[in-house]
Biopython code that builds the backbone (N, CA, C, O; Angstrom):
import numpy as np
from Bio.PDB.StructureBuilder import StructureBuilder

atoms = [
    (1, "MET", "N", (0.838, -1.180, 0.000)),
    (1, "MET", "CA", (0.000, 0.000, 0.000)),
    (1, "MET", "C", (0.881, 1.241, 0.000)),
    (1, "MET", "O", (1.977, 1.250, 0.561)),
    (2, "HIS", "N", (0.381, 2.272, -0.636)),
    (2, "HIS", "CA", (1.110, 3.525, -0.737)),
    (2, "HIS", "C", (0.187, 4.661, -0.325)),
    (2, "HIS", "O", (-1.019, 4.616, -0.565)),
    (3, "ARG", "N", (0.760, 5.660, 0.286)),
    (3, "ARG", "CA", (-0.018, 6.820, 0.700)),
    (3, "ARG", "C", (-0.423, 7.614, -0.535)),
    (3, "ARG", "O", (0.408, 7.892, -1.400)),
    (4, "LEU", "N", (-1.686, 7.973, -0.616)),
    (4, "LEU", "CA", (-2.229, 8.746, -1.732)),
    (4, "LEU", "C", (-1.587, 10.129, -1.748)),
    (4, "LEU", "O", (-1.496, 10.785, -0.710)),
    (5, "LYS", "N", (-1.141, 10.577, -2.929)),
    (5, "LYS", "CA", (-0.435, 11.854, -3.049)),
    (5, "LYS", "C", (-1.361, 13.021, -3.361)),
    (5, "LYS", "O", (-0.907, 14.165, -3.391)),
    (6, "GLY", "N", (-2.624, 12.770, -3.590)),
    (6, "GLY", "CA", (-3.588, 13.830, -3.891)),
    (6, "GLY", "C", (-4.958, 13.408, -3.427)),
    (6, "GLY", "O", (-5.103, 12.477, -2.634)),
    (7, "ARG", "N", (-5.981, 14.111, -3.935)),
    (7, "ARG", "CA", (-7.346, 13.770, -3.524)),
    (7, "ARG", "C", (-7.956, 12.686, -4.381)),
    (7, "ARG", "O", (-8.791, 11.918, -3.903)),
    (8, "GLN", "N", (-7.554, 12.606, -5.648)),
    (8, "GLN", "CA", (-8.161, 11.658, -6.577)),
    (8, "GLN", "C", (-7.293, 10.414, -6.734)),
    (8, "GLN", "O", (-6.072, 10.507, -6.859)),
    (9, "VAL", "N", (-7.932, 9.262, -6.727)),
    (9, "VAL", "CA", (-7.214, 8.006, -6.936)),
    (9, "VAL", "C", (-6.863, 7.920, -8.416)),
    (9, "VAL", "O", (-7.762, 7.938, -9.256)),
    (10, "PRO", "N", (-5.570, 7.828, -8.761)),
    (10, "PRO", "CA", (-5.181, 7.805, -10.171)),
    (10, "PRO", "C", (-5.613, 6.521, -10.887)),
    (10, "PRO", "O", (-5.800, 5.470, -10.275)),
    (11, "PHE", "N", (-5.762, 6.652, -12.211)),
    (11, "PHE", "CA", (-6.095, 5.493, -13.024)),
    (11, "PHE", "C", (-5.020, 4.436, -12.823)),
    (11, "PHE", "O", (-3.830, 4.751, -12.823)),
    (12, "GLY", "N", (-5.430, 3.184, -12.650)),
    (12, "GLY", "CA", (-4.484, 2.091, -12.443)),
    (12, "GLY", "C", (-4.282, 1.754, -10.977)),
    (12, "GLY", "O", (-3.546, 0.826, -10.641)),
    (13, "TYR", "N", (-4.941, 2.517, -10.100)),
    (13, "TYR", "CA", (-4.816, 2.289, -8.664)),
    (13, "TYR", "C", (-6.205, 2.234, -8.051)),
    (13, "TYR", "O", (-7.166, 2.753, -8.619)),
    (14, "GLU", "N", (-6.306, 1.603, -6.889)),
    (14, "GLU", "CA", (-7.562, 1.571, -6.157)),
    (14, "GLU", "C", (-7.268, 1.910, -4.703)),
    (14, "GLU", "O", (-6.188, 1.621, -4.188)),
    (15, "GLU", "N", (-8.237, 2.520, -4.058)),
    (15, "GLU", "CA", (-8.074, 2.888, -2.658)),
    (15, "GLU", "C", (-8.340, 1.658, -1.794)),
    (15, "GLU", "O", (-9.389, 1.025, -1.910)),
    (16, "THR", "N", (-7.388, 1.326, -0.932)),
    (16, "THR", "CA", (-7.539, 0.148, -0.081)),
    (16, "THR", "C", (-7.979, 0.526, 1.319)),
    (16, "THR", "O", (-8.668, -0.245, 1.987)),
    (17, "ALA", "N", (-7.590, 1.692, 1.759)),
    (17, "ALA", "CA", (-7.984, 2.256, 3.041)),
    (17, "ALA", "C", (-7.968, 3.770, 2.834)),
    (17, "ALA", "O", (-7.318, 4.248, 1.904)),
    (18, "PRO", "N", (-8.649, 4.519, 3.653)),
    (18, "PRO", "CA", (-8.650, 5.971, 3.448)),
    (18, "PRO", "C", (-7.231, 6.544, 3.373)),
    (18, "PRO", "O", (-6.452, 6.450, 4.321)),
    (19, "GLY", "N", (-6.922, 7.135, 2.227)),
    (19, "GLY", "CA", (-5.608, 7.744, 2.043)),
    (19, "GLY", "C", (-4.529, 6.811, 1.531)),
    (19, "GLY", "O", (-3.382, 7.231, 1.380)),
    (20, "TYR", "N", (-4.862, 5.546, 1.258)),
    (20, "TYR", "CA", (-3.879, 4.577, 0.790)),
    (20, "TYR", "C", (-4.367, 3.898, -0.491)),
    (20, "TYR", "O", (-5.554, 3.608, -0.645)),
    (21, "VAL", "N", (-3.433, 3.653, -1.398)),
    (21, "VAL", "CA", (-3.771, 3.031, -2.677)),
    (21, "VAL", "C", (-2.832, 1.870, -2.968)),
    (21, "VAL", "O", (-1.738, 1.772, -2.412)),
    (22, "LYS", "N", (-3.296, 0.986, -3.865)),
    (22, "LYS", "CA", (-2.433, -0.078, -4.387)),
    (22, "LYS", "C", (-2.719, -0.206, -5.876)),
    (22, "LYS", "O", (-3.810, 0.120, -6.341)),
    (23, "GLY", "N", (-1.729, -0.682, -6.612)),
    (23, "GLY", "CA", (-1.855, -0.825, -8.048)),
    (23, "GLY", "C", (-2.793, -1.949, -8.440)),
    (23, "GLY", "O", (-2.883, -2.974, -7.763)),
    (24, "VAL", "N", (-3.494, -1.736, -9.556)),
    (24, "VAL", "CA", (-4.349, -2.768, -10.153)),
    (24, "VAL", "C", (-3.593, -3.252, -11.391)),
    (24, "VAL", "O", (-3.566, -2.547, -12.400)),
    (25, "PRO", "N", (-2.979, -4.439, -11.338)),
    (25, "PRO", "CA", (-2.118, -4.895, -12.428)),
    (25, "PRO", "C", (-2.764, -4.871, -13.809)),
    (25, "PRO", "O", (-2.113, -4.488, -14.782)),
    (26, "SER", "N", (-4.039, -5.275, -13.917)),
    (26, "SER", "CA", (-4.688, -5.302, -15.233)),
    (26, "SER", "C", (-4.858, -3.889, -15.795)),
    (26, "SER", "O", (-4.700, -3.684, -16.999)),
    (27, "GLU", "N", (-5.177, -2.917, -14.941)),
    (27, "GLU", "CA", (-5.330, -1.546, -15.399)),
    (27, "GLU", "C", (-3.980, -0.936, -15.777)),
    (27, "GLU", "O", (-3.884, -0.213, -16.769)),
    (28, "LEU", "N", (-2.946, -1.220, -14.997)),
    (28, "LEU", "CA", (-1.616, -0.691, -15.306)),
    (28, "LEU", "C", (-1.080, -1.276, -16.608)),
    (28, "LEU", "O", (-0.418, -0.580, -17.379)),
    (29, "ALA", "N", (-1.366, -2.561, -16.856)),
    (29, "ALA", "CA", (-0.937, -3.191, -18.109)),
    (29, "ALA", "C", (-1.665, -2.570, -19.293)),
    (29, "ALA", "O", (-1.046, -2.277, -20.315)),
    (30, "ALA", "N", (-2.975, -2.366, -19.165)),
    (30, "ALA", "CA", (-3.752, -1.748, -20.243)),
    (30, "ALA", "C", (-3.304, -0.306, -20.479)),
    (30, "ALA", "O", (-3.274, 0.160, -21.618)),
    (31, "LEU", "N", (-2.958, 0.391, -19.409)),
    (31, "LEU", "CA", (-2.460, 1.760, -19.531)),
    (31, "LEU", "C", (-1.152, 1.794, -20.314)),
    (31, "LEU", "O", (-0.950, 2.674, -21.152)),
    (32, "THR", "N", (-0.270, 0.846, -20.045)),
    (32, "THR", "CA", (0.992, 0.755, -20.773)),
    (32, "THR", "C", (0.744, 0.510, -22.259)),
    (32, "THR", "O", (1.391, 1.123, -23.109)),
    (33, "ILE", "N", (-0.185, -0.378, -22.568)),
    (33, "ILE", "CA", (-0.514, -0.670, -23.968)),
    (33, "ILE", "C", (-1.075, 0.568, -24.659)),
    (33, "ILE", "O", (-0.693, 0.882, -25.786)),
    (34, "ALA", "N", (-1.985, 1.273, -23.982)),
    (34, "ALA", "CA", (-2.588, 2.477, -24.567)),
    (34, "ALA", "C", (-1.529, 3.541, -24.849)),
    (34, "ALA", "O", (-1.555, 4.180, -25.901)),
    (35, "ILE", "N", (-0.609, 3.732, -23.924)),
    (35, "ILE", "CA", (0.458, 4.722, -24.119)),
    (35, "ILE", "C", (1.366, 4.304, -25.266)),
    (35, "ILE", "O", (1.801, 5.149, -26.048)),
    (36, "ASN", "N", (1.659, 3.013, -25.376)),
    (36, "ASN", "CA", (2.472, 2.526, -26.502)),
    (36, "ASN", "C", (1.765, 2.768, -27.839)),
    (36, "ASN", "O", (2.408, 3.146, -28.819)),
    (37, "HIS", "N", (0.450, 2.553, -27.883)),
    (37, "HIS", "CA", (-0.317, 2.822, -29.105)),
    (37, "HIS", "C", (-0.254, 4.304, -29.473)),
    (37, "HIS", "O", (-0.172, 4.649, -30.651)),
    (38, "MET", "N", (-0.291, 5.177, -28.468)),
    (38, "MET", "CA", (-0.185, 6.613, -28.729)),
    (38, "MET", "C", (1.214, 6.967, -29.235)),
    (38, "MET", "O", (1.363, 7.757, -30.167)),
    (39, "ASP", "N", (2.232, 6.377, -28.616)),
    (39, "ASP", "CA", (3.622, 6.673, -28.995)),
    (39, "ASP", "C", (3.938, 6.248, -30.421)),
    (39, "ASP", "O", (4.722, 6.902, -31.109)),
    (40, "THR", "N", (3.330, 5.151, -30.868)),
    (40, "THR", "CA", (3.594, 4.660, -32.221)),
    (40, "THR", "C", (2.708, 5.338, -33.260)),
    (40, "THR", "O", (2.890, 5.136, -34.461)),
    (41, "GLY", "N", (1.746, 6.147, -32.799)),
    (41, "GLY", "CA", (0.864, 6.833, -33.723)),
    (41, "GLY", "C", (-0.325, 5.998, -34.171)),
    (41, "GLY", "O", (-1.092, 6.414, -35.040)),
    (42, "GLU", "N", (-0.476, 4.825, -33.579)),
    (42, "GLU", "CA", (-1.586, 3.932, -33.913)),
    (42, "GLU", "C", (-2.924, 4.513, -33.469)),
    (42, "GLU", "O", (-3.924, 4.407, -34.178)),
    (43, "PHE", "N", (-2.930, 5.135, -32.276)),
    (43, "PHE", "CA", (-4.122, 5.759, -31.706)),
    (43, "PHE", "C", (-3.834, 7.213, -31.404)),
    (43, "PHE", "O", (-2.713, 7.570, -31.040)),
    (44, "SER", "N", (-4.853, 8.060, -31.555)),
    (44, "SER", "CA", (-4.770, 9.426, -31.041)),
    (44, "SER", "C", (-5.023, 9.350, -29.533)),
    (44, "SER", "O", (-5.361, 8.289, -29.008)),
    (45, "GLN", "N", (-4.858, 10.470, -28.847)),
    (45, "GLN", "CA", (-5.133, 10.471, -27.411)),
    (45, "GLN", "C", (-6.585, 10.101, -27.135)),
    (45, "GLN", "O", (-6.871, 9.326, -26.223)),
    (46, "ARG", "N", (-7.493, 10.654, -27.919)),
    (46, "ARG", "CA", (-8.920, 10.362, -27.710)),
    (46, "ARG", "C", (-9.232, 8.889, -27.987)),
    (46, "ARG", "O", (-9.974, 8.260, -27.234)),
    (47, "GLU", "N", (-8.671, 8.345, -29.057)),
    (47, "GLU", "CA", (-8.907, 6.939, -29.391)),
    (47, "GLU", "C", (-8.338, 6.023, -28.304)),
    (47, "GLU", "O", (-8.970, 5.038, -27.921)),
    (48, "ALA", "N", (-7.150, 6.353, -27.816)),
    (48, "ALA", "CA", (-6.516, 5.541, -26.770)),
    (48, "ALA", "C", (-7.324, 5.614, -25.478)),
    (48, "ALA", "O", (-7.480, 4.603, -24.794)),
    (49, "ALA", "N", (-7.840, 6.798, -25.133)),
    (49, "ALA", "CA", (-8.641, 6.949, -23.917)),
    (49, "ALA", "C", (-9.942, 6.158, -24.026)),
    (49, "ALA", "O", (-10.368, 5.524, -23.061)),
    (50, "THR", "N", (-10.570, 6.196, -25.197)),
    (50, "THR", "CA", (-11.798, 5.433, -25.408)),
    (50, "THR", "C", (-11.519, 3.937, -25.313)),
    (50, "THR", "O", (-12.263, 3.209, -24.655)),
    (51, "TRP", "N", (-10.457, 3.476, -25.962)),
    (51, "TRP", "CA", (-10.076, 2.062, -25.921)),
    (51, "TRP", "C", (-9.813, 1.630, -24.482)),
    (51, "TRP", "O", (-10.270, 0.572, -24.048)),
    (52, "LEU", "N", (-9.074, 2.457, -23.748)),
    (52, "LEU", "CA", (-8.700, 2.128, -22.373)),
    (52, "LEU", "C", (-9.940, 2.075, -21.479)),
    (52, "LEU", "O", (-10.055, 1.182, -20.639)),
    (53, "SER", "N", (-10.851, 3.002, -21.648)),
    (53, "SER", "CA", (-12.092, 3.007, -20.861)),
    (53, "SER", "C", (-12.927, 1.761, -21.137)),
    (53, "SER", "O", (-13.480, 1.161, -20.215)),
    (54, "GLU", "N", (-13.015, 1.377, -22.407)),
    (54, "GLU", "CA", (-13.779, 0.182, -22.761)),
    (54, "GLU", "C", (-13.100, -1.088, -22.255)),
    (54, "GLU", "O", (-13.769, -2.022, -21.814)),
    (55, "LYS", "N", (-11.781, -1.119, -22.320)),
    (55, "LYS", "CA", (-11.014, -2.307, -21.919)),
    (55, "LYS", "C", (-11.092, -2.547, -20.409)),
    (55, "LYS", "O", (-11.174, -3.692, -19.964)),
    (56, "THR", "N", (-11.066, -1.467, -19.624)),
    (56, "THR", "CA", (-10.975, -1.604, -18.168)),
    (56, "THR", "C", (-12.276, -1.315, -17.431)),
    (56, "THR", "O", (-12.367, -1.549, -16.225)),
    (57, "ASN", "N", (-13.284, -0.809, -18.140)),
    (57, "ASN", "CA", (-14.540, -0.381, -17.501)),
    (57, "ASN", "C", (-14.311, 0.690, -16.444)),
    (57, "ASN", "O", (-15.041, 0.773, -15.456)),
    (58, "ARG", "N", (-13.292, 1.504, -16.664)),
    (58, "ARG", "CA", (-13.006, 2.631, -15.780)),
    (58, "ARG", "C", (-12.711, 3.834, -16.667)),
    (58, "ARG", "O", (-11.864, 3.757, -17.557)),
    (59, "GLY", "N", (-13.391, 4.920, -16.434)),
    (59, "GLY", "CA", (-13.259, 6.078, -17.306)),
    (59, "GLY", "C", (-11.949, 6.832, -17.151)),
    (59, "GLY", "O", (-11.399, 6.944, -16.056)),
    (60, "ILE", "N", (-11.461, 7.346, -18.277)),
    (60, "ILE", "CA", (-10.311, 8.235, -18.284)),
    (60, "ILE", "C", (-10.472, 9.158, -19.489)),
    (60, "ILE", "O", (-10.846, 8.709, -20.573)),
    (61, "THR", "N", (-10.194, 10.424, -19.304)),
    (61, "THR", "CA", (-10.302, 11.376, -20.408)),
    (61, "THR", "C", (-9.009, 11.385, -21.209)),
    (61, "THR", "O", (-7.985, 10.874, -20.755)),
    (62, "HIS", "N", (-9.060, 11.969, -22.408)),
    (62, "HIS", "CA", (-7.843, 12.045, -23.200)),
    (62, "HIS", "C", (-6.809, 12.938, -22.519)),
    (62, "HIS", "O", (-5.608, 12.703, -22.654)),
    (63, "LYS", "N", (-7.255, 13.952, -21.795)),
    (63, "LYS", "CA", (-6.324, 14.817, -21.053)),
    (63, "LYS", "C", (-5.714, 14.059, -19.872)),
    (63, "LYS", "O", (-4.525, 14.206, -19.586)),
    (64, "GLY", "N", (-6.516, 13.258, -19.195)),
    (64, "GLY", "CA", (-6.012, 12.448, -18.091)),
    (64, "GLY", "C", (-4.993, 11.426, -18.577)),
    (64, "GLY", "O", (-3.990, 11.168, -17.911)),
    (65, "LEU", "N", (-5.258, 10.848, -19.741)),
    (65, "LEU", "CA", (-4.330, 9.882, -20.324)),
    (65, "LEU", "C", (-3.025, 10.563, -20.724)),
    (65, "LEU", "O", (-1.944, 10.011, -20.518)),
    (66, "ALA", "N", (-3.125, 11.753, -21.293)),
    (66, "ALA", "CA", (-1.918, 12.494, -21.676)),
    (66, "ALA", "C", (-1.069, 12.814, -20.446)),
    (66, "ALA", "O", (0.159, 12.743, -20.498)),
    (67, "LYS", "N", (-1.725, 13.164, -19.344)),
    (67, "LYS", "CA", (-1.011, 13.455, -18.103)),
    (67, "LYS", "C", (-0.317, 12.207, -17.571)),
    (67, "LYS", "O", (0.833, 12.268, -17.137)),
    (68, "ARG", "N", (-1.022, 11.065, -17.603)),
    (68, "ARG", "CA", (-0.412, 9.814, -17.138)),
    (68, "ARG", "C", (0.754, 9.412, -18.025)),
    (68, "ARG", "O", (1.748, 8.876, -17.536)),
    (69, "ALA", "N", (0.644, 9.669, -19.341)),
    (69, "ALA", "CA", (1.748, 9.350, -20.257)),
    (69, "ALA", "C", (2.963, 10.220, -19.917)),
    (69, "ALA", "O", (4.104, 9.763, -19.977)),
    (70, "ARG", "N", (2.701, 11.471, -19.562)),
    (70, "ARG", "CA", (3.792, 12.384, -19.220)),
    (70, "ARG", "C", (4.438, 12.014, -17.880)),
    (70, "ARG", "O", (5.659, 12.077, -17.740)),
    (71, "LEU", "N", (3.617, 11.630, -16.898)),
    (71, "LEU", "CA", (4.129, 11.317, -15.562)),
    (71, "LEU", "C", (4.694, 9.908, -15.450)),
    (71, "LEU", "O", (5.536, 9.638, -14.593)),
    (72, "GLY", "N", (4.236, 9.015, -16.310)),
    (72, "GLY", "CA", (4.667, 7.626, -16.244)),
    (72, "GLY", "C", (3.543, 6.738, -15.763)),
    (72, "GLY", "O", (2.611, 7.192, -15.100)),
    (73, "VAL", "N", (3.642, 5.478, -16.101)),
    (73, "VAL", "CA", (2.582, 4.529, -15.763)),
    (73, "VAL", "C", (2.531, 4.300, -14.263)),
    (73, "VAL", "O", (1.452, 4.311, -13.670)),
    (74, "ARG", "N", (3.662, 4.098, -13.657)),
    (74, "ARG", "CA", (3.699, 3.810, -12.219)),
    (74, "ARG", "C", (3.997, 5.096, -11.456)),
    (74, "ARG", "O", (5.101, 5.635, -11.524)),
    (75, "LEU", "N", (2.987, 5.575, -10.726)),
    (75, "LEU", "CA", (3.144, 6.788, -9.934)),
    (75, "LEU", "C", (3.723, 6.482, -8.563)),
    (75, "LEU", "O", (4.306, 7.353, -7.917)),
    (76, "TYR", "N", (3.565, 5.272, -8.135)),
    (76, "TYR", "CA", (4.019, 4.852, -6.813)),
    (76, "TYR", "C", (4.991, 3.696, -6.987)),
    (76, "TYR", "O", (4.709, 2.755, -7.728)),
    (77, "GLU", "N", (6.112, 3.756, -6.325)),
    (77, "GLU", "CA", (7.089, 2.668, -6.402)),
    (77, "GLU", "C", (6.559, 1.476, -5.613)),
    (77, "GLU", "O", (6.082, 1.617, -4.487)),
    (78, "GLU", "N", (6.651, 0.324, -6.217)),
    (78, "GLU", "CA", (6.208, -0.901, -5.530)),
    (78, "GLU", "C", (7.263, -1.306, -4.510)),
    (78, "GLU", "O", (8.452, -1.384, -4.818)),
    (79, "LEU", "N", (6.812, -1.556, -3.318)),
    (79, "LEU", "CA", (7.730, -1.988, -2.255)),
    (79, "LEU", "C", (7.867, -3.491, -2.337)),
    (79, "LEU", "O", (6.878, -4.212, -2.470)),
    (80, "GLY", "N", (9.096, -3.957, -2.257)),
    (80, "GLY", "CA", (9.242, -5.325, -2.521)),
    (80, "GLY", "C", (9.671, -6.240, -1.524)),
    (80, "GLY", "O", (9.787, -7.436, -1.793)),
]
sb = StructureBuilder()
sb.init_structure("model")
sb.init_model(0)
sb.init_chain("A")
sb.init_seg("    ")
for serial, (resi, resn, name, xyz) in enumerate(atoms, 1):
    if name == "N":
        sb.init_residue(resn, " ", resi, " ")
    sb.init_atom(name, np.array(xyz, "f"), 0.0, 1.0, " ", f" {name:<3s}", serial, name[0])
structure = sb.get_structure()
C-alpha cells in the first residue's frame, strides 16, 4: 500500500484504506498498452482513452491519459 499523493485516486490504482492506494495490475498493463499505441501513432489520445475506458470499464479522459503518459505509468514505487 502507498499513501495517496492527492485527492483523486489515479487510473491504475484503487483505494484500499482511506488515504492509501495499491496498483491494479490489469489496469496498469492496459495503460501501458494504450500509451504505446499513442507513442507509435496507432491511436490518437482520444482513441486511446476510449479504448482504455472500454477495456478496463473505468473512465479516463484524453487529457487524463496524456497526463499519465507524461508522468509515467507507475506513480508509486512498488515496495518489494
